[in-house]
Each structure stands twice: as structure tokens, then as C-alpha cells.
PyMOL Python script that loads the backbone (N, CA, C, O; Angstrom):
from pymol import cmd

cmd.read_pdbstr("""\
ATOM      1  N   HIS A   1       0.855  -1.176   0.000  1.00  0.00           N
ATOM      2  CA  HIS A   1       0.000   0.000   0.000  1.00  0.00           C
ATOM      3  C   HIS A   1       0.893   1.228   0.000  1.00  0.00           C
ATOM      4  O   HIS A   1       1.769   1.346   0.857  1.00  0.00           O
ATOM      5  N   THR A   2       0.693   2.150  -0.943  1.00  0.00           N
ATOM      6  CA  THR A   2       1.532   3.342  -1.021  1.00  0.00           C
ATOM      7  C   THR A   2       0.763   4.528  -0.474  1.00  0.00           C
ATOM      8  O   THR A   2      -0.416   4.695  -0.789  1.00  0.00           O
ATOM      9  N   PRO A   3       1.402   5.351   0.335  1.00  0.00           N
ATOM     10  CA  PRO A   3       0.696   6.535   0.859  1.00  0.00           C
ATOM     11  C   PRO A   3       0.440   7.537  -0.264  1.00  0.00           C
ATOM     12  O   PRO A   3       1.309   7.823  -1.088  1.00  0.00           O
ATOM     13  N   GLU A   4      -0.772   8.052  -0.264  1.00  0.00           N
ATOM     14  CA  GLU A   4      -1.141   9.027  -1.299  1.00  0.00           C
ATOM     15  C   GLU A   4      -0.736  10.421  -0.844  1.00  0.00           C
ATOM     16  O   GLU A   4      -0.812  10.750   0.339  1.00  0.00           O
ATOM     17  N   ALA A   5      -0.314  11.216  -1.779  1.00  0.00           N
ATOM     18  CA  ALA A   5       0.066  12.590  -1.461  1.00  0.00           C
ATOM     19  C   ALA A   5      -1.193  13.415  -1.252  1.00  0.00           C
ATOM     20  O   ALA A   5      -2.186  13.239  -1.958  1.00  0.00           O
ATOM     21  N   ALA A   6      -1.148  14.304  -0.291  1.00  0.00           N
ATOM     22  CA  ALA A   6      -2.293  15.176  -0.022  1.00  0.00           C
ATOM     23  C   ALA A   6      -2.495  16.103  -1.209  1.00  0.00           C
ATOM     24  O   ALA A   6      -1.522  16.621  -1.757  1.00  0.00           O
ATOM     25  N   PRO A   7      -3.745  16.321  -1.617  1.00  0.00           N
ATOM     26  CA  PRO A   7      -3.976  17.219  -2.758  1.00  0.00           C
ATOM     27  C   PRO A   7      -3.540  18.642  -2.420  1.00  0.00           C
ATOM     28  O   PRO A   7      -3.734  19.119  -1.302  1.00  0.00           O
ATOM     29  N   ILE A   8      -2.964  19.292  -3.384  1.00  0.00           N
ATOM     30  CA  ILE A   8      -2.503  20.666  -3.197  1.00  0.00           C
ATOM     31  C   ILE A   8      -3.690  21.596  -3.424  1.00  0.00           C
ATOM     32  O   ILE A   8      -4.307  21.564  -4.489  1.00  0.00           O
ATOM     33  N   PRO A   9      -4.018  22.440  -2.415  1.00  0.00           N
ATOM     34  CA  PRO A   9      -5.149  23.363  -2.604  1.00  0.00           C
ATOM     35  C   PRO A   9      -4.812  24.408  -3.667  1.00  0.00           C
ATOM     36  O   PRO A   9      -3.726  24.988  -3.675  1.00  0.00           O
ATOM     37  N   VAL A  10      -5.748  24.624  -4.536  1.00  0.00           N
ATOM     38  CA  VAL A  10      -5.579  25.596  -5.611  1.00  0.00           C
ATOM     39  C   VAL A  10      -6.358  26.836  -5.218  1.00  0.00           C
ATOM     40  O   VAL A  10      -7.556  26.762  -4.944  1.00  0.00           O
ATOM     41  N   SER A  11      -5.686  27.968  -5.189  1.00  0.00           N
ATOM     42  CA  SER A  11      -6.374  29.205  -4.828  1.00  0.00           C
ATOM     43  C   SER A  11      -6.984  29.820  -6.080  1.00  0.00           C
ATOM     44  O   SER A  11      -6.309  30.042  -7.085  1.00  0.00           O
ATOM     45  N   VAL A  12      -8.271  30.084  -5.988  1.00  0.00           N
ATOM     46  CA  VAL A  12      -9.000  30.681  -7.096  1.00  0.00           C
ATOM     47  C   VAL A  12      -9.196  32.151  -6.757  1.00  0.00           C
ATOM     48  O   VAL A  12      -9.724  32.469  -5.691  1.00  0.00           O
ATOM     49  N   PRO A  13      -8.786  33.046  -7.634  1.00  0.00           N
ATOM     50  CA  PRO A  13      -8.965  34.468  -7.316  1.00  0.00           C
ATOM     51  C   PRO A  13     -10.452  34.818  -7.248  1.00  0.00           C
ATOM     52  O   PRO A  13     -11.264  34.340  -8.041  1.00  0.00           O
ATOM     53  N   ALA A  14     -10.776  35.662  -6.278  1.00  0.00           N
ATOM     54  CA  ALA A  14     -12.166  36.084  -6.112  1.00  0.00           C
ATOM     55  C   ALA A  14     -12.575  36.932  -7.304  1.00  0.00           C
ATOM     56  O   ALA A  14     -11.784  37.736  -7.796  1.00  0.00           O
ATOM     57  N   PRO A  15     -13.809  36.758  -7.774  1.00  0.00           N
ATOM     58  CA  PRO A  15     -14.253  37.574  -8.909  1.00  0.00           C
ATOM     59  C   PRO A  15     -14.303  39.048  -8.519  1.00  0.00           C
ATOM     60  O   PRO A  15     -14.709  39.396  -7.410  1.00  0.00           O
ATOM     61  N   VAL A  16     -13.896  39.882  -9.421  1.00  0.00           N
ATOM     62  CA  VAL A  16     -13.874  41.314  -9.177  1.00  0.00           C
ATOM     63  C   VAL A  16     -15.255  41.875  -9.486  1.00  0.00           C
ATOM     64  O   VAL A  16     -15.768  41.734 -10.596  1.00  0.00           O
ATOM     65  N   LYS A  17     -15.846  42.517  -8.477  1.00  0.00           N
ATOM     66  CA  LYS A  17     -17.161  43.128  -8.682  1.00  0.00           C
ATOM     67  C   LYS A  17     -16.970  44.500  -9.317  1.00  0.00           C
ATOM     68  O   LYS A  17     -16.123  45.277  -8.878  1.00  0.00           O
ATOM     69  N   PRO A  18     -17.743  44.791 -10.330  1.00  0.00           N
ATOM     70  CA  PRO A  18     -17.608  46.111 -10.948  1.00  0.00           C
ATOM     71  C   PRO A  18     -18.130  47.194 -10.002  1.00  0.00           C
ATOM     72  O   PRO A  18     -19.151  47.016  -9.338  1.00  0.00           O
ATOM     73  N   GLN A  19     -17.423  48.301  -9.955  1.00  0.00           N
ATOM     74  CA  GLN A  19     -17.844  49.423  -9.128  1.00  0.00           C
ATOM     75  C   GLN A  19     -18.983  50.152  -9.837  1.00  0.00           C
ATOM     76  O   GLN A  19     -18.858  50.541 -10.998  1.00  0.00           O
ATOM     77  N   VAL A  20     -20.075  50.329  -9.136  1.00  0.00           N
ATOM     78  CA  VAL A  20     -21.249  50.961  -9.716  1.00  0.00           C
ATOM     79  C   VAL A  20     -21.432  52.319  -9.060  1.00  0.00           C
ATOM     80  O   VAL A  20     -21.446  52.425  -7.834  1.00  0.00           O
ATOM     81  N   ASP A  21     -21.573  53.345  -9.867  1.00  0.00           N
ATOM     82  CA  ASP A  21     -21.825  54.688  -9.353  1.00  0.00           C
ATOM     83  C   ASP A  21     -23.329  54.920  -9.397  1.00  0.00           C
ATOM     84  O   ASP A  21     -23.902  55.135 -10.466  1.00  0.00           O
ATOM     85  N   ILE A  22     -23.967  54.876  -8.225  1.00  0.00           N
ATOM     86  CA  ILE A  22     -25.427  55.005  -8.198  1.00  0.00           C
ATOM     87  C   ILE A  22     -25.886  56.448  -8.282  1.00  0.00           C
ATOM     88  O   ILE A  22     -27.077  56.706  -8.454  1.00  0.00           O
ATOM     89  N   SER A  23     -24.958  57.401  -8.163  1.00  0.00           N
ATOM     90  CA  SER A  23     -25.374  58.803  -8.212  1.00  0.00           C
ATOM     91  C   SER A  23     -25.994  59.145  -9.562  1.00  0.00           C
ATOM     92  O   SER A  23     -26.902  59.974  -9.629  1.00  0.00           O
ATOM     93  N   ILE A  24     -25.522  58.526 -10.629  1.00  0.00           N
ATOM     94  CA  ILE A  24     -26.089  58.786 -11.964  1.00  0.00           C
ATOM     95  C   ILE A  24     -27.531  58.284 -12.014  1.00  0.00           C
ATOM     96  O   ILE A  24     -28.421  58.975 -12.510  1.00  0.00           O
ATOM     97  N   SER A  25     -27.752  57.077 -11.496  1.00  0.00           N
ATOM     98  CA  SER A  25     -29.109  56.522 -11.490  1.00  0.00           C
ATOM     99  C   SER A  25     -30.037  57.360 -10.623  1.00  0.00           C
ATOM    100  O   SER A  25     -31.201  57.564 -10.969  1.00  0.00           O
ATOM    101  N   LEU A  26     -29.521  57.848  -9.490  1.00  0.00           N
ATOM    102  CA  LEU A  26     -30.346  58.682  -8.614  1.00  0.00           C
ATOM    103  C   LEU A  26     -30.732  59.984  -9.304  1.00  0.00           C
ATOM    104  O   LEU A  26     -31.879  60.421  -9.208  1.00  0.00           O
ATOM    105  N   GLN A  27     -29.786  60.604  -9.994  1.00  0.00           N
ATOM    106  CA  GLN A  27     -30.087  61.858 -10.687  1.00  0.00           C
ATOM    107  C   GLN A  27     -31.090  61.641 -11.811  1.00  0.00           C
ATOM    108  O   GLN A  27     -31.983  62.464 -12.014  1.00  0.00           O
ATOM    109  N   GLU A  28     -30.949  60.539 -12.542  1.00  0.00           N
ATOM    110  CA  GLU A  28     -31.866  60.261 -13.647  1.00  0.00           C
ATOM    111  C   GLU A  28     -33.280  60.002 -13.147  1.00  0.00           C
ATOM    112  O   GLU A  28     -34.250  60.386 -13.799  1.00  0.00           O
ATOM    113  N   SER A  29     -33.401  59.351 -11.986  1.00  0.00           N
ATOM    114  CA  SER A  29     -34.731  59.018 -11.476  1.00  0.00           C
ATOM    115  C   SER A  29     -35.323  60.133 -10.624  1.00  0.00           C
ATOM    116  O   SER A  29     -36.506  60.084 -10.288  1.00  0.00           O
ATOM    117  N   GLY A  30     -34.522  61.140 -10.268  1.00  0.00           N
ATOM    118  CA  GLY A  30     -35.035  62.244  -9.470  1.00  0.00           C
ATOM    119  C   GLY A  30     -35.039  61.948  -7.977  1.00  0.00           C
ATOM    120  O   GLY A  30     -35.663  62.677  -7.206  1.00  0.00           O
ATOM    121  N   LEU A  31     -34.351  60.889  -7.557  1.00  0.00           N
ATOM    122  CA  LEU A  31     -34.301  60.543  -6.139  1.00  0.00           C
ATOM    123  C   LEU A  31     -33.129  61.239  -5.463  1.00  0.00           C
ATOM    124  O   LEU A  31     -32.167  61.645  -6.115  1.00  0.00           O
ATOM    125  N   VAL A  32     -33.228  61.369  -4.138  1.00  0.00           N
ATOM    126  CA  VAL A  32     -32.182  62.014  -3.361  1.00  0.00           C
ATOM    127  C   VAL A  32     -31.728  61.045  -2.282  1.00  0.00           C
ATOM    128  O   VAL A  32     -32.563  60.467  -1.587  1.00  0.00           O
ATOM    129  N   MET A  33     -30.415  60.854  -2.126  1.00  0.00           N
ATOM    130  CA  MET A  33     -29.874  59.974  -1.092  1.00  0.00           C
ATOM    131  C   MET A  33     -29.864  60.736   0.237  1.00  0.00           C
ATOM    132  O   MET A  33     -29.345  61.849   0.318  1.00  0.00           O
ATOM    133  N   VAL A  34     -30.437  60.130   1.268  1.00  0.00           N
ATOM    134  CA  VAL A  34     -30.517  60.748   2.587  1.00  0.00           C
ATOM    135  C   VAL A  34     -29.832  59.824   3.580  1.00  0.00           C
ATOM    136  O   VAL A  34     -30.037  58.610   3.540  1.00  0.00           O
ATOM    137  N   GLU A  35     -29.020  60.384   4.472  1.00  0.00           N
ATOM    138  CA  GLU A  35     -28.332  59.582   5.481  1.00  0.00           C
ATOM    139  C   GLU A  35     -28.748  60.070   6.859  1.00  0.00           C
ATOM    140  O   GLU A  35     -28.785  61.273   7.116  1.00  0.00           O
ATOM    141  N   THR A  36     -29.063  59.125   7.748  1.00  0.00           N
ATOM    142  CA  THR A  36     -29.456  59.460   9.109  1.00  0.00           C
ATOM    143  C   THR A  36     -28.217  59.781   9.924  1.00  0.00           C
ATOM    144  O   THR A  36     -27.183  59.126   9.787  1.00  0.00           O
ATOM    145  N   SER A  37     -28.327  60.792  10.773  1.00  0.00           N
ATOM    146  CA  SER A  37     -27.219  61.154  11.648  1.00  0.00           C
ATOM    147  C   SER A  37     -26.952  60.026  12.628  1.00  0.00           C
ATOM    148  O   SER A  37     -27.890  59.504  13.230  1.00  0.00           O
ATOM    149  N   ARG A  38     -25.706  59.639  12.799  1.00  0.00           N
ATOM    150  CA  ARG A  38     -25.361  58.549  13.716  1.00  0.00           C
ATOM    151  C   ARG A  38     -25.687  58.920  15.162  1.00  0.00           C
ATOM    152  O   ARG A  38     -25.997  58.039  15.964  1.00  0.00           O
ATOM    153  N   ASP A  39     -25.622  60.215  15.509  1.00  0.00           N
ATOM    154  CA  ASP A  39     -25.935  60.638  16.873  1.00  0.00           C
ATOM    155  C   ASP A  39     -27.391  60.351  17.209  1.00  0.00           C
ATOM    156  O   ASP A  39     -27.696  59.871  18.301  1.00  0.00           O
ATOM    157  N   LYS A  40     -28.284  60.640  16.282  1.00  0.00           N
ATOM    158  CA  LYS A  40     -29.711  60.422  16.527  1.00  0.00           C
ATOM    159  C   LYS A  40     -30.065  58.943  16.476  1.00  0.00           C
ATOM    160  O   LYS A  40     -30.923  58.485  17.231  1.00  0.00           O
ATOM    161  N   ALA A  41     -29.416  58.198  15.599  1.00  0.00           N
ATOM    162  CA  ALA A  41     -29.741  56.788  15.432  1.00  0.00           C
ATOM    163  C   ALA A  41     -29.243  55.943  16.597  1.00  0.00           C
ATOM    164  O   ALA A  41     -29.846  54.914  16.900  1.00  0.00           O
ATOM    165  N   SER A  42     -28.159  56.347  17.260  1.00  0.00           N
ATOM    166  CA  SER A  42     -27.587  55.519  18.317  1.00  0.00           C
ATOM    167  C   SER A  42     -28.117  55.857  19.702  1.00  0.00           C
ATOM    168  O   SER A  42     -27.757  55.185  20.668  1.00  0.00           O
ATOM    169  N   MET A  43     -28.958  56.876  19.830  1.00  0.00           N
ATOM    170  CA  MET A  43     -29.488  57.240  21.145  1.00  0.00           C
ATOM    171  C   MET A  43     -30.476  56.183  21.622  1.00  0.00           C
ATOM    172  O   MET A  43     -31.394  55.820  20.888  1.00  0.00           O
ATOM    173  N   PRO A  44     -30.295  55.680  22.861  1.00  0.00           N
ATOM    174  CA  PRO A  44     -31.256  54.704  23.378  1.00  0.00           C
ATOM    175  C   PRO A  44     -32.584  55.388  23.682  1.00  0.00           C
ATOM    176  O   PRO A  44     -32.603  56.569  24.028  1.00  0.00           O
ATOM    177  N   PRO A  45     -33.682  54.671  23.559  1.00  0.00           N
ATOM    178  CA  PRO A  45     -34.979  55.283  23.862  1.00  0.00           C
ATOM    179  C   PRO A  45     -35.061  55.639  25.342  1.00  0.00           C
ATOM    180  O   PRO A  45     -34.506  54.949  26.198  1.00  0.00           O
ATOM    181  N   THR A  46     -35.754  56.716  25.619  1.00  0.00           N
ATOM    182  CA  THR A  46     -35.894  57.144  27.009  1.00  0.00           C
ATOM    183  C   THR A  46     -36.852  56.215  27.736  1.00  0.00           C
ATOM    184  O   THR A  46     -37.840  55.751  27.168  1.00  0.00           O
ATOM    185  N   ALA A  47     -36.550  55.952  28.990  1.00  0.00           N
ATOM    186  CA  ALA A  47     -37.382  55.051  29.790  1.00  0.00           C
ATOM    187  C   ALA A  47     -38.534  55.847  30.394  1.00  0.00           C
ATOM    188  O   ALA A  47     -38.330  56.662  31.293  1.00  0.00           O
ATOM    189  N   GLU A  48     -39.731  55.608  29.899  1.00  0.00           N
ATOM    190  CA  GLU A  48     -40.916  56.277  30.417  1.00  0.00           C
ATOM    191  C   GLU A  48     -41.770  55.245  31.129  1.00  0.00           C
ATOM    192  O   GLU A  48     -41.824  54.090  30.705  1.00  0.00           O
ATOM    193  N   PRO A  49     -42.432  55.636  32.194  1.00  0.00           N
ATOM    194  CA  PRO A  49     -43.306  54.668  32.864  1.00  0.00           C
ATOM    195  C   PRO A  49     -44.445  54.260  31.936  1.00  0.00           C
ATOM    196  O   PRO A  49     -44.968  55.073  31.174  1.00  0.00           O
ATOM    197  N   GLU A  50     -44.809  53.008  32.015  1.00  0.00           N
ATOM    198  CA  GLU A  50     -45.859  52.483  31.149  1.00  0.00           C
ATOM    199  C   GLU A  50     -47.211  53.037  31.594  1.00  0.00           C
ATOM    200  O   GLU A  50     -47.583  52.927  32.763  1.00  0.00           O
ATOM    201  N   VAL A  51     -47.932  53.625  30.663  1.00  0.00           N
ATOM    202  CA  VAL A  51     -49.246  54.182  30.954  1.00  0.00           C
ATOM    203  C   VAL A  51     -50.284  53.169  30.504  1.00  0.00           C
ATOM    204  O   VAL A  51     -50.321  52.784  29.335  1.00  0.00           O
ATOM    205  N   ARG A  52     -51.108  52.747  31.418  1.00  0.00           N
ATOM    206  CA  ARG A  52     -52.147  51.771  31.082  1.00  0.00           C
ATOM    207  C   ARG A  52     -53.398  52.527  30.662  1.00  0.00           C
ATOM    208  O   ARG A  52     -53.926  53.349  31.412  1.00  0.00           O
ATOM    209  N   LEU A  53     -53.852  52.242  29.479  1.00  0.00           N
ATOM    210  CA  LEU A  53     -55.043  52.894  28.958  1.00  0.00           C
ATOM    211  C   LEU A  53     -56.205  51.919  28.953  1.00  0.00           C
ATOM    212  O   LEU A  53     -56.012  50.704  28.976  1.00  0.00           O
ATOM    213  N   GLY A  54     -57.392  52.452  28.924  1.00  0.00           N
ATOM    214  CA  GLY A  54     -58.575  51.610  28.823  1.00  0.00           C
ATOM    215  C   GLY A  54     -59.000  51.050  30.166  1.00  0.00           C
ATOM    216  O   GLY A  54     -58.475  51.423  31.215  1.00  0.00           O
ATOM    217  N   ARG A  55     -59.950  50.158  30.109  1.00  0.00           N
ATOM    218  CA  ARG A  55     -60.470  49.588  31.341  1.00  0.00           C
ATOM    219  C   ARG A  55     -59.734  48.309  31.701  1.00  0.00           C
ATOM    220  O   ARG A  55     -59.024  47.725  30.883  1.00  0.00           O
ATOM    221  N   ARG A  56     -59.921  47.894  32.933  1.00  0.00           N
ATOM    222  CA  ARG A  56     -59.266  46.685  33.417  1.00  0.00           C
ATOM    223  C   ARG A  56     -59.909  45.463  32.775  1.00  0.00           C
ATOM    224  O   ARG A  56     -61.100  45.491  32.466  1.00  0.00           O
ATOM    225  N   PRO A  57     -59.154  44.399  32.569  1.00  0.00           N
ATOM    226  CA  PRO A  57     -59.744  43.181  32.006  1.00  0.00           C
ATOM    227  C   PRO A  57     -60.694  42.529  33.001  1.00  0.00           C
ATOM    228  O   PRO A  57     -60.530  42.658  34.214  1.00  0.00           O
ATOM    229  N   LYS A  58     -61.694  41.824  32.464  1.00  0.00           N
ATOM    230  CA  LYS A  58     -62.660  41.141  33.318  1.00  0.00           C
ATOM    231  C   LYS A  58     -61.972  40.039  34.101  1.00  0.00           C
ATOM    232  O   LYS A  58     -61.001  39.435  33.646  1.00  0.00           O
ATOM    233  N   SER A  59     -62.505  39.790  35.300  1.00  0.00           N
ATOM    234  CA  SER A  59     -61.971  38.682  36.080  1.00  0.00           C
ATOM    235  C   SER A  59     -62.445  37.382  35.438  1.00  0.00           C
ATOM    236  O   SER A  59     -63.490  37.369  34.788  1.00  0.00           O
ATOM    237  N   PRO A  60     -61.704  36.293  35.603  1.00  0.00           N
ATOM    238  CA  PRO A  60     -62.105  35.035  34.979  1.00  0.00           C
ATOM    239  C   PRO A  60     -63.457  34.561  35.511  1.00  0.00           C
ATOM    240  O   PRO A  60     -63.790  34.768  36.678  1.00  0.00           O
ATOM    241  N   ALA A  61     -64.221  33.924  34.636  1.00  0.00           N
ATOM    242  CA  ALA A  61     -65.553  33.444  35.011  1.00  0.00           C
ATOM    243  C   ALA A  61     -65.427  32.323  36.038  1.00  0.00           C
ATOM    244  O   ALA A  61     -64.511  31.503  35.976  1.00  0.00           O
ATOM    245  N   VAL A  62     -66.364  32.303  36.981  1.00  0.00           N
ATOM    246  CA  VAL A  62     -66.367  31.275  38.012  1.00  0.00           C
ATOM    247  C   VAL A  62     -67.042  30.041  37.435  1.00  0.00           C
ATOM    248  O   VAL A  62     -68.151  30.128  36.909  1.00  0.00           O
ATOM    249  N   THR A  63     -66.387  28.903  37.530  1.00  0.00           N
ATOM    250  CA  THR A  63     -66.965  27.667  37.013  1.00  0.00           C
ATOM    251  C   THR A  63     -67.466  26.827  38.176  1.00  0.00           C
ATOM    252  O   THR A  63     -66.819  26.715  39.217  1.00  0.00           O
ATOM    253  N   ASN A  64     -68.632  26.244  37.968  1.00  0.00           N
ATOM    254  CA  ASN A  64     -69.207  25.385  39.003  1.00  0.00           C
ATOM    255  C   ASN A  64     -68.612  23.990  38.885  1.00  0.00           C
ATOM    256  O   ASN A  64     -68.204  23.560  37.806  1.00  0.00           O
ATOM    257  N   SER A  65     -68.572  23.300  40.003  1.00  0.00           N
ATOM    258  CA  SER A  65     -68.016  21.953  39.983  1.00  0.00           C
ATOM    259  C   SER A  65     -69.100  20.896  39.801  1.00  0.00           C
ATOM    260  O   SER A  65     -68.813  19.703  39.896  1.00  0.00           O
ATOM    261  N   GLU A  66     -70.354  21.316  39.536  1.00  0.00           N
ATOM    262  CA  GLU A  66     -71.434  20.346  39.340  1.00  0.00           C
ATOM    263  C   GLU A  66     -71.287  19.699  37.968  1.00  0.00           C
ATOM    264  O   GLU A  66     -70.702  20.295  37.063  1.00  0.00           O
ATOM    265  N   PRO A  67     -71.804  18.505  37.807  1.00  0.00           N
ATOM    266  CA  PRO A  67     -71.722  17.849  36.499  1.00  0.00           C
ATOM    267  C   PRO A  67     -72.599  18.578  35.471  1.00  0.00           C
ATOM    268  O   PRO A  67     -73.621  19.169  35.819  1.00  0.00           O
ATOM    269  N   LEU A  68     -72.190  18.527  34.236  1.00  0.00           N
ATOM    270  CA  LEU A  68     -72.937  19.183  33.170  1.00  0.00           C
ATOM    271  C   LEU A  68     -74.148  18.348  32.789  1.00  0.00           C
ATOM    272  O   LEU A  68     -74.143  17.122  32.905  1.00  0.00           O
ATOM    273  N   MET A  69     -75.200  19.049  32.325  1.00  0.00           N
ATOM    274  CA  MET A  69     -76.422  18.359  31.910  1.00  0.00           C
ATOM    275  C   MET A  69     -76.753  18.806  30.498  1.00  0.00           C
ATOM    276  O   MET A  69     -76.565  19.972  30.150  1.00  0.00           O
ATOM    277  N   GLN A  70     -77.243  17.886  29.686  1.00  0.00           N
ATOM    278  CA  GLN A  70     -77.624  18.202  28.324  1.00  0.00           C
ATOM    279  C   GLN A  70     -79.098  18.577  28.321  1.00  0.00           C
ATOM    280  O   GLN A  70     -79.930  17.859  28.875  1.00  0.00           O
ATOM    281  N   VAL A  71     -79.415  19.701  27.697  1.00  0.00           N
ATOM    282  CA  VAL A  71     -80.789  20.181  27.644  1.00  0.00           C
ATOM    283  C   VAL A  71     -81.201  20.234  26.185  1.00  0.00           C
ATOM    284  O   VAL A  71     -80.500  20.824  25.363  1.00  0.00           O
ATOM    285  N   GLU A  72     -82.340  19.618  25.851  1.00  0.00           N
ATOM    286  CA  GLU A  72     -82.850  19.658  24.491  1.00  0.00           C
ATOM    287  C   GLU A  72     -83.867  20.779  24.385  1.00  0.00           C
ATOM    288  O   GLU A  72     -84.716  20.947  25.261  1.00  0.00           O
ATOM    289  N   THR A  73     -83.776  21.534  23.317  1.00  0.00           N
ATOM    290  CA  THR A  73     -84.729  22.620  23.098  1.00  0.00           C
ATOM    291  C   THR A  73     -85.429  22.396  21.771  1.00  0.00           C
ATOM    292  O   THR A  73     -84.839  21.876  20.824  1.00  0.00           O
ATOM    293  N   HIS A  74     -86.686  22.792  21.713  1.00  0.00           N
ATOM    294  CA  HIS A  74     -87.478  22.679  20.485  1.00  0.00           C
ATOM    295  C   HIS A  74     -88.043  24.044  20.168  1.00  0.00           C
ATOM    296  O   HIS A  74     -88.396  24.812  21.064  1.00  0.00           O
ATOM    297  N   LYS A  75     -88.123  24.338  18.883  1.00  0.00           N
ATOM    298  CA  LYS A  75     -88.728  25.602  18.481  1.00  0.00           C
ATOM    299  C   LYS A  75     -90.136  25.383  18.048  1.00  0.00           C
ATOM    300  O   LYS A  75     -90.820  26.334  17.670  1.00  0.00           O
TER     301      LYS A  75
END
""", "prot")
cmd.dss("prot")
cmd.show_as("cartoon", "prot")
cmd.util.cbc("prot")
cmd.orient("prot")
């Protein structure tokens, strides 16, 4: 049995992505690029106490422990 040589890894160059200038497309379409200020975007929300609106939820219905009975009705 002869030991096999380890395969030599072949490096494949990464495909070059073409640089696209979107400013031309924006001008042609009439759009404007807007960037949010990092100061405003990184501010944590202020901690405000939770305000409960509306009425309180109903208390759960009381269930009887008696056995159920089937009632037939006729019109």
C-alpha cells in the first residue's frame, strides 16, 4: 500500500465586482440619497413609565363543579 500525497489546494482568485456609481441613477430618477445622523440613530430610547389605557380586564368566570347536563330545546 503506497501513501497518497495530499492534494494541493488551488487558490481561485475572487471575482472582481464592478464598481457601480449610483449617483447617476439617482439623478436620472429624481431621487435624493438621505443619510441618518449617527448621533440620533444611536441614542437609546428614554425610559418612560408604562401608561395603562382603557379599562381593566374582566376577572375570569367562576366555574361550578357540578356535572354538566344536556338540555334539548325545540322551536
